[in-house]
C-alpha positions as CSV (number, residue, x, y, z in Angstrom):
1,G,-28.3,-31.7,-48.3
2,A,-30.3,-30.0,-50.9
3,H,-33.1,-32.6,-50.7
4,P,-34.9,-34.3,-47.7
5,T,-33.2,-37.6,-46.9
6,F,-34.8,-40.4,-44.8
7,Y,-32.4,-42.3,-42.6
8,R,-32.8,-44.7,-39.6
9,A,-31.4,-43.3,-36.4
10,R,-32.5,-46.0,-34.0
11,L,-34.0,-49.5,-34.3
12,F,-33.0,-51.8,-31.5
13,V,-34.2,-54.5,-29.2
14,R,-33.7,-54.5,-25.4
15,H,-34.2,-57.5,-23.1
16,T,-34.0,-57.3,-19.3
17,V,-33.3,-60.3,-17.1
18,G,-34.4,-59.7,-13.5
19,L,-32.0,-61.1,-10.8
20,G,-33.7,-60.1,-7.7
21,G,-33.4,-57.3,-5.1
22,Q,-36.1,-54.6,-4.8
23,T,-38.6,-53.8,-7.5
24,Q,-38.4,-50.2,-8.8
25,A,-40.8,-48.3,-11.1
26,V,-39.5,-47.2,-14.5
27,A,-41.1,-44.0,-16.0
28,S,-41.7,-43.5,-19.7
29,A,-38.8,-41.5,-21.2
30,M,-36.7,-41.1,-24.4
31,H,-35.7,-44.7,-25.5
32,Q,-37.4,-46.2,-22.4
33,L,-40.8,-47.9,-21.9
34,A,-42.7,-47.5,-18.6
35,G,-42.9,-50.5,-16.3
36,A,-41.0,-52.1,-13.4
37,Q,-37.6,-53.7,-13.0
38,D,-35.4,-55.4,-10.4
39,T,-32.6,-53.4,-8.9
40,R,-30.3,-56.3,-9.7
41,R,-30.5,-57.2,-13.4
42,L,-28.9,-57.8,-16.7
43,V,-29.8,-55.8,-19.7
44,F,-29.0,-56.8,-23.3
45,T,-29.3,-54.3,-26.1
46,A,-28.6,-54.9,-29.8
47,G,-29.3,-53.0,-33.0
48,N,-29.0,-49.5,-34.4
49,L,-28.5,-46.7,-31.9
50,S,-26.1,-44.1,-30.6
51,V,-23.3,-45.2,-28.3
52,L,-24.2,-42.2,-26.1
53,D,-27.6,-43.8,-25.4
54,L,-25.8,-46.2,-23.1
55,F,-22.4,-44.7,-22.2
56,D,-21.5,-41.5,-20.3
57,N,-25.1,-40.9,-19.5
58,N,-24.7,-37.7,-17.7
59,G,-28.0,-36.2,-16.5
60,D,-26.9,-32.5,-16.8
61,A,-24.7,-32.4,-20.0
62,H,-25.4,-35.1,-22.5
63,D,-28.4,-34.5,-24.8
64,P,-28.0,-31.5,-27.2
65,R,-31.8,-31.7,-27.9
66,T,-32.4,-30.2,-24.5
67,Q,-29.1,-29.2,-22.9
68,F,-25.7,-27.9,-24.0
69,L,-25.0,-27.8,-27.8
70,N,-21.2,-27.9,-28.0
71,W,-19.8,-31.3,-28.7
72,A,-17.2,-30.8,-25.9
73,L,-20.1,-30.8,-23.4
74,M,-22.2,-33.5,-25.0
75,T,-19.7,-36.1,-23.8
76,H,-15.9,-36.2,-23.3
77,A,-14.4,-34.3,-26.3
78,A,-11.6,-36.8,-26.5
79,Y,-14.1,-39.8,-26.6
80,D,-13.7,-41.0,-30.1
81,Y,-16.7,-43.2,-29.9
82,P,-17.8,-45.4,-32.9
83,A,-20.5,-43.7,-35.1
84,D,-21.3,-42.9,-38.6
85,S,-21.2,-39.2,-39.8
86,R,-24.7,-38.7,-38.3
87,G,-23.7,-40.1,-34.9
88,Y,-25.3,-43.6,-35.0
89,T,-23.9,-47.1,-35.3
90,V,-24.9,-50.8,-35.0
91,G,-23.8,-53.3,-32.3
92,A,-24.6,-54.9,-29.0
93,A,-24.1,-54.2,-25.4
94,V,-24.6,-55.9,-22.0
95,E,-25.2,-54.1,-18.7
96,Y,-25.2,-55.3,-15.1
97,F,-26.9,-53.4,-12.3
98,D,-26.6,-54.2,-8.6
99,A,-27.0,-52.0,-5.5
100,G,-25.9,-48.7,-6.9
101,W,-23.2,-50.3,-9.1
102,S,-23.4,-50.7,-12.9
103,L,-21.0,-52.2,-15.4
104,R,-21.6,-52.1,-19.1
105,A,-19.6,-53.3,-22.1
106,A,-20.3,-53.1,-25.8
107,R,-18.9,-53.5,-29.3
108,F,-20.1,-51.3,-32.2
109,E,-19.3,-50.9,-35.8
110,V,-16.9,-48.1,-37.0
111,P,-17.1,-46.3,-40.3
112,R,-15.3,-47.7,-43.3
113,Q,-13.5,-44.3,-43.6
114,P,-13.0,-41.6,-40.9
115,N,-16.2,-39.7,-40.2
116,Q,-18.1,-41.2,-43.2
117,L,-21.6,-42.5,-43.3
118,R,-21.0,-46.2,-44.4
119,L,-20.3,-48.5,-41.5
120,D,-17.9,-51.4,-41.6
121,Q,-19.9,-54.6,-40.8
122,R,-16.8,-56.7,-40.0
123,L,-17.2,-56.6,-36.2
124,L,-14.6,-59.2,-35.6
125,R,-12.0,-57.3,-37.5
126,H,-12.8,-53.6,-37.2
127,Y,-14.7,-52.4,-34.2
128,G,-15.1,-50.0,-31.3
129,D,-15.2,-51.4,-27.8
130,Q,-16.2,-49.6,-24.7
131,V,-16.4,-50.5,-21.0
132,E,-17.9,-48.3,-18.3
133,L,-18.0,-48.8,-14.5
134,A,-20.4,-46.5,-12.6
135,R,-21.1,-46.1,-8.9
136,D,-24.0,-44.1,-7.3
137,Y,-23.2,-42.5,-4.0
138,T,-24.6,-40.2,-1.3
139,L,-22.4,-37.5,0.2
140,A,-23.7,-35.0,2.9
141,G,-27.2,-36.1,2.1
142,Q,-26.9,-35.4,-1.6
143,T,-26.7,-38.0,-4.4
144,G,-24.3,-38.4,-7.2
145,T,-22.6,-40.7,-9.7
146,V,-19.0,-41.3,-10.7
147,R,-18.2,-43.1,-13.9
148,M,-14.9,-44.5,-15.3
149,L,-15.0,-45.1,-19.1
150,A,-12.5,-46.8,-21.4
151,F,-12.7,-47.2,-25.2
152,R,-10.6,-48.8,-27.9
153,L,-11.0,-48.5,-31.6
154,H,-9.4,-50.9,-34.1
155,A,-9.6,-50.0,-37.8
156,V,-7.5,-48.9,-40.7
157,M,-6.3,-45.6,-39.4
158,A,-3.4,-43.2,-40.0
159,R,-0.7,-42.3,-37.5
160,Y,0.5,-38.7,-37.5
161,D,4.2,-39.6,-37.2
162,D,3.8,-41.9,-40.3
163,A,2.2,-39.1,-42.3
164,L,5.0,-36.7,-41.2
165,A,7.7,-39.3,-42.2
166,A,6.1,-39.8,-45.6
167,A,5.9,-36.0,-46.2
168,E,9.6,-35.6,-45.4
169,V,10.5,-38.0,-48.1
170,Q,8.0,-36.5,-50.6
171,G,8.9,-32.9,-49.8
172,R,5.3,-31.7,-49.4
173,P,2.7,-31.1,-46.6
174,P,1.8,-34.3,-44.7
175,S,-1.4,-36.2,-45.7
176,L,-3.3,-38.7,-43.6
177,D,-4.3,-40.5,-46.8
178,D,-0.6,-41.4,-47.4
179,A,-0.4,-43.0,-43.9
180,R,-3.8,-44.8,-43.8
181,T,-2.3,-48.1,-44.9
182,G,-2.7,-50.6,-42.0
183,E,-4.8,-51.5,-39.0
184,Q,-4.2,-49.5,-35.9
185,S,-5.7,-49.3,-32.4
186,K,-6.6,-46.2,-30.5
187,A,-7.6,-46.1,-26.8
188,G,-8.7,-43.6,-24.2
189,L,-9.6,-43.5,-20.5
190,G,-12.0,-41.0,-18.9
191,L,-13.6,-40.1,-15.5
192,A,-16.9,-38.3,-15.0
193,V,-18.7,-37.1,-11.9
194,E,-22.2,-35.6,-11.5
195,H,-23.5,-34.5,-8.1
196,D,-26.9,-33.2,-7.2
197,L,-27.4,-30.3,-4.8
198,G,-30.5,-29.0,-3.2
199,R,-33.2,-27.0,-5.1
200,D,-32.7,-28.9,-8.3
201,V,-29.1,-28.0,-8.9
202,G,-26.6,-30.4,-10.6
203,L,-22.9,-30.1,-10.9
204,F,-20.8,-32.2,-13.3
205,A,-17.2,-32.6,-14.4
206,R,-15.4,-34.8,-17.0
207,W,-11.8,-35.6,-17.8
208,M,-10.4,-37.9,-20.6
209,A,-7.0,-38.6,-22.1
210,A,-6.9,-40.5,-25.5
211,D,-4.2,-41.7,-27.8
212,G,-2.9,-38.6,-29.5
213,K,-0.8,-40.6,-32.1
214,T,-3.7,-41.8,-34.2
215,E,-6.1,-39.8,-36.3
216,T,-9.5,-38.8,-35.1
217,Y,-11.8,-41.5,-36.6
218,A,-15.5,-41.0,-35.6
219,F,-16.1,-38.1,-33.2
220,T,-14.2,-34.8,-32.8
221,E,-10.7,-33.4,-32.8
222,A,-9.3,-33.7,-29.2
223,D,-6.7,-35.8,-27.5
224,R,-7.2,-34.4,-24.0
225,S,-10.4,-32.9,-22.6
226,L,-11.6,-31.4,-19.4
227,S,-15.1,-29.9,-18.7
228,A,-17.2,-28.8,-15.8
229,G,-20.5,-27.0,-15.3
230,V,-23.7,-26.5,-13.4
231,S,-27.4,-27.1,-14.4
232,I,-30.2,-25.3,-12.5
233,G,-33.9,-26.0,-12.6
234,G,-36.3,-23.1,-12.6
235,A,-38.3,-23.9,-9.5
236,A,-36.6,-21.1,-7.6
237,W,-38.2,-18.6,-10.0
238,Q,-41.5,-20.5,-10.3
239,R,-40.5,-22.1,-13.7
240,A,-40.0,-25.7,-12.5
241,D,-39.7,-27.1,-16.1
242,D,-37.2,-24.5,-17.3
243,R,-33.5,-25.2,-17.2
244,L,-30.4,-22.9,-17.0
245,G,-26.9,-24.3,-17.7
246,V,-23.4,-22.8,-17.7
247,A,-20.2,-24.8,-18.4
248,L,-16.6,-24.5,-19.4
249,A,-14.7,-27.0,-21.6
250,R,-11.0,-27.1,-22.4
251,S,-9.6,-29.4,-25.1
252,A,-6.0,-30.1,-26.2
253,L,-3.9,-31.9,-28.8
254,A,-1.0,-34.2,-28.3
255,G,2.4,-33.4,-29.7
256,A,2.3,-35.5,-32.9
257,H,-1.1,-34.1,-33.7
258,Q,0.2,-30.6,-33.2
259,R,3.2,-31.2,-35.4
260,F,1.1,-32.6,-38.2
261,L,-1.1,-29.5,-38.3
262,A,1.8,-27.1,-37.9
263,Q,3.5,-28.6,-41.0
264,G,0.4,-27.9,-43.1
265,G,-1.5,-31.2,-42.7
266,S,-5.3,-31.3,-42.8
267,T,-7.7,-33.5,-40.9
268,F,-11.4,-34.0,-41.3
269,F,-12.1,-30.9,-39.2
270,L,-8.8,-28.9,-39.0
271,G,-6.1,-27.5,-41.3
272,D,-5.0,-23.9,-41.5
273,G,-1.7,-24.6,-43.3
274,A,0.1,-23.6,-40.1
275,L,-0.5,-23.7,-36.4
276,R,0.2,-21.4,-33.5
277,Y,-1.0,-23.9,-30.9
278,R,-3.2,-23.1,-28.0
279,P,-5.7,-25.3,-26.2
280,E,-9.3,-24.6,-27.3
281,T,-11.6,-23.3,-24.6
282,V,-15.4,-23.1,-24.8
283,L,-17.7,-21.2,-22.4
284,E,-21.3,-22.0,-23.0
285,A,-24.6,-21.0,-21.4
286,F,-28.2,-21.9,-22.3
287,Y,-31.7,-21.3,-21.1
288,S,-34.4,-23.8,-21.9
289,L,-37.9,-22.3,-21.7
290,A,-40.7,-24.9,-21.3
291,L,-43.6,-24.0,-23.5
292,F,-45.9,-27.1,-23.0
293,K,-45.4,-30.8,-22.5
294,G,-42.6,-32.2,-24.7
295,T,-41.8,-28.8,-26.2
296,A,-39.3,-26.1,-25.2
297,L,-37.6,-23.1,-26.7
298,S,-33.9,-22.6,-25.9
299,A,-31.4,-19.8,-26.2
300,D,-27.7,-20.7,-26.4
301,W,-24.6,-18.6,-26.2
302,Q,-21.0,-19.7,-26.7
303,R,-17.6,-18.1,-26.7
304,I,-14.7,-20.1,-28.1
305,A,-11.1,-19.1,-27.5
306,H,-8.5,-20.4,-30.0
307,P,-11.0,-22.2,-32.3
308,G,-9.2,-25.1,-34.0
309,Y,-6.4,-24.9,-31.4
310,N,-5.0,-21.9,-33.3
311,A,-4.1,-18.7,-31.5
312,D,-4.4,-16.9,-34.9
313,R,-8.2,-17.7,-34.9
314,G,-11.0,-16.1,-32.8
315,P,-12.3,-15.8,-30.3
């Protein structure tokens, strides 16, 4: 905006219930206080935060403050997670940890309108639910984590086929506003893996498929997404706190979504009046140069093929 604006990104309470097992030290970190905790525990979180503070917490490609910048590498591009237009929401979550396993579930508020700032506080009627099961493992002496994530949004949303049907009757390009008349549900399922190699090298990959029949509501425009990459620490060249990352992401639209755009429809992000469809592919590389504690300077490069899923655009 033209003027500085104050807003609250995070304000939440977290309570941990120890259930036994071994005691492990917890270091001070972003959103985390130093201390000790049981390896078997329940953790309750409630308040104002980002869903990505809790879910799909990939160590190599998750935080654009210090890692990849493109949304397709921040999380699953097809993960339409509940958030206002700045990326935050209000809700509650419960997590269970035990012997390398973790299970978390949460319900959060969705915007009153797609990609808008005002949240809908009717959590029993309109909401975003997510469930994630994660397992830490050791393979050939190296550690890793595999995560399965499911989400479901329930709100007043438009379906692309309904918008296309209304446009055929009216004789004009389809509009999501014409079809946003009733409550709909949208769901998706994803799988993510991160694996550590020697000398401070991490590999990661993500895949997700979401409902391609219902409009994008809170995140970005993708119905299918696949990404993979590598993150390398600078110890090998005597810069232990530096980080180099390279990754490739590929996102796609479902058939109804494609037809809506091809017939001249516009969404929150897309709308060229026509569409020569191709999946969108992003290649990104970054180098984060550590200056002093808590401060780094990063260079980032991206090449995007078929931006907006249109072969008539880019790269």
